[in-house]
N, C-alpha and C positions, 0 to 999 in steps of 0.2 A: 493554521489550526494548532494551537498549543495543547500540551498535555493538561495544563491548567487545573491542578487538583485543589487549588485554593489554600495550600498550606503556607505557613510563615516562611519556611525555608525553601520549599520547592519552587514557588512562583518567582521570587526574585532571582534565583539561580537560572531558571529557564529564560526569564526576560533578559538577563545578562548574556546568556549564551546566544540568544537570537540576535541581540544587538551587536555582539562581537562578530558574529558570523556575517552579517549583512552590512554593518556600518563600521567595520574595524578601522577604516581610514579617516573616519570623522573624529572630532574631538568629543570623546565619550565621557561618562561619569568619572573615570579615572584620570582624564585629561583636564579636569577643572570645570566640567559642565555642572551647573547648579540647577537643581530641580525647579521648575516653574511653580510659583505660588498659586496660580489660578488653576482651575479644574479643567482647562481646555485640553489637557492631555487625554481626557476622555471625550470622545465625540458622541454626543447624544443627539438632541434635536437641533444642535447648532454646530458650526464648524469652527475650528481653532483659527487664530490669526495666521499661523504658518500655512494652514491648508488654503486659506483664502488667497494668500499671496503667491503660492507656487503650485496650487493644485495638489495632486498626489505625488509629485516628484519627491523622491527621497523619503516617502512615508510608507510604512509597512503596517497593514491592518492585522491585528492579532485577536484571536478569540478562542473559545473552547465550548464544545457541545455540552460539557459537564454543567454549565450554568443553566441548561435547559432540562436535561434528563438525569443529571447526577453522574456518579462514577459507576460505569457498568463493568468495572474490573477487567475480567478476561476479554471482554468485547469492547473495551474502551478505544483501542486503536481503530477498530472497524467502524465504531460509531463516529469518530472524528472524520474518517475517510468518507463516510456516507454524507456527512454534513457538507464537506467540501464539494463533493460531486453534485449535490443538489444546488449548492450556491453557484457553481459554475453553470449548471443547466439553466438557471433563471437569471444569471448575471447580477446577482444580488449578494451582499454580505450580511448574514443574519446578525441580529443583535446579541449581546451578552446580557443575560437577565440578572437582576438583583445587585447590580454594581452601582453603589452610591458614593463610596469613598475609596479612593485608590490607595493601595498599600504603599506607605512611604518608602519602602525598600524597592518598590517597582517604579515609582515615579521618575527617578533620574533617567531611566531608559526610554521614557516617553518623549524624548527629543525627536525620535524617529519612529517610535512604535505608537500605534493608535488602537484603542479598544472601543469599537462601536457599541453604543447602547441603544441605538435605533437601527432600523433596516436601512442599509446603505446600498447605493448602486455600485457595481463592480467598477473600479477605476479603469479608464481607457488605457489600452496598451498600444505600443508602437506597432506600426504596420509590419506585417510579416512575423509577429510574435503571437503565440496563443495565450489564452488565460492560463495562469500557472499559480499553483499554491503548494505549500508543504504541510505535512502532517507529522506531528511529534507523538510518539507513544513510548512511555517509559514503564517497563514491566516491573512487577514486584520483585522478581528474581534478579534484577540488575540488567536485563536485556533492554537496551535502548535502540529504538528504530526511528528512522525519518524517511518518509516517502515523499517524493516530488511528483505532483500530479499535473498533467496538462490536459486542457480541453481539446479533443480531437477536432482539427480543422483540415478538411480535405485539400485545401489550397496550400497548406503548409506541410502536412504529414504524408499526404498521398501523392507525392511528386512522381512516383513510378507507376505506370499503367498496370492495372491488375492483370492483364493478359500476359505480362512479361514475368510474372512471379515464377512460373514453372521453369522458364529458361534460366532464370537466375539461380534456381535451386540446382539444376543439372550442371551449371557451370561452376558451382562452388567446389573448389579443389579440396577444401578441408571442412566438410560439413560437421556440424555438432551432433554427437550421439543423442538420441532421444529414446525414452523407454516405450517399448511396444508391449502393452498390457492386455492380456487375455484372461477372462474369468469364466467360470462355469459353476454348476451346482454339484458336480462330482468330479473326481479325478479322471474318470474315463471320458466324460464329455469334454473336460478341459483338454485332454490330449488330442481328442478328435478336432477340437477347435483350432489348436495349434497346427495340426496337420493340414487343415483346410486353408489356414492363413499362409502356410508355407507353399501350398500348391498355387494359390492366387499370385504370390510374389514370383514364382517361377514362370508363370504365364504372362505376368505384367512386370517386367524387371525395371521399368522406368517410373514406378510409383514413388514419389518423394516420401522419405521416411517421416519428415515432420508432419506432412498432411495425413499420413497413415496413423501416426501416433495421436493426432488430434481427433480423427474419426473414432479410433478405438476408445479414447477417453470419454466419449459421449455415450458409450453403451452402459447399460445397467451393470452394476458391480455385483458379482456373486461371490460366495465364500471361498471357493478354490480359485487361486490366481497364479499366474506366472508372468514375469516381466523380463524382456530381453533388450538391453540397450543396444541400439544400432544406429549407424550414421548413414549407411547406404542399403539399398535393397540386397546387394550381395552379402553384406554383413548380417543382415536380418536372416537370410536363408541359412547361412552357416550357423548362426546362433540357434535358430529353430531346429536345425538338424541335430545339433548337440543336445538340445533339450529333449528331443524325441527319443534319444537313446536311453533315457531314464525309464525304468519300468513303471507301469501304471500305478502300482500301489504307492509309490513314493513321488509321483509326478506333481509338481507345483507345491504350493503352500496353502494352508487353510487359515483364515482369520478366525480368531477365537474371541468370544465375549467373556467378560469377567464373571466369575462364579463366586457365590458366597455373599455374606452380608457386607455392606459398605462400611468403610472405616472413616473415622473422623480425623481431619487434619486441621490443626490450628496454625494460623500464620500471623506473625507479629511484624508489621511492616516497618516499625521504627518511626512512623509518621503520626502516631496517635490513634490509628484505626487498627483494630484487630478483628479477624474474622476466621 
């Protein structure tokens, strides 16, 4: 799943980066590869000669949700992730819309990259391997992210029986600290909630902190909050004891909503689009 903004500079650079990352050992454009004259670099209702000869071996399918819904700006990365998840769920690769002529600067990288223009079946994977895809997202502020996504397969990912998870947690000699978050509608009720949590942990010292943190995260969030990072139940009790020493008037922190009129921010991306 490419970022794929459709810009003259961005698309060729992204295609080049993808090609270099996955096919660096091949003879690429810099190594004398000449772009094919035919349009079979784009897979539409037909397959290219290379695909017919070797299936999908050495072929990477590339696309972008922006051809369907446009640029969602701040939500662009999430939109791409959702497209990949749905594609995995149905074992299909969705088409890229409105692609009729390939950018000449992108064409040289289509030795191994394919841009589907019709619905394609997800290529078969080797035994013991899950469906896997990557998602590119490049932020306006220069933050670049790449997520690798795998379709969960219990035969591959769940090799450990579920009933052994608790024993694994208790055997971990160096557990990772996790935030235990408690919230309430007032500082007084927040302090009472922390006190109750401390009492529960004293009576049940073998509760895994990671499971406790997960359960607390599922609760409704209220404006007054306190968080204590803890790796073990003993750590949590100590942290909660220290927190309870704070007087009620200053206990926890309160989330504030912005007040006053909204301000206008203009962004010039350098790519021709301003907003």
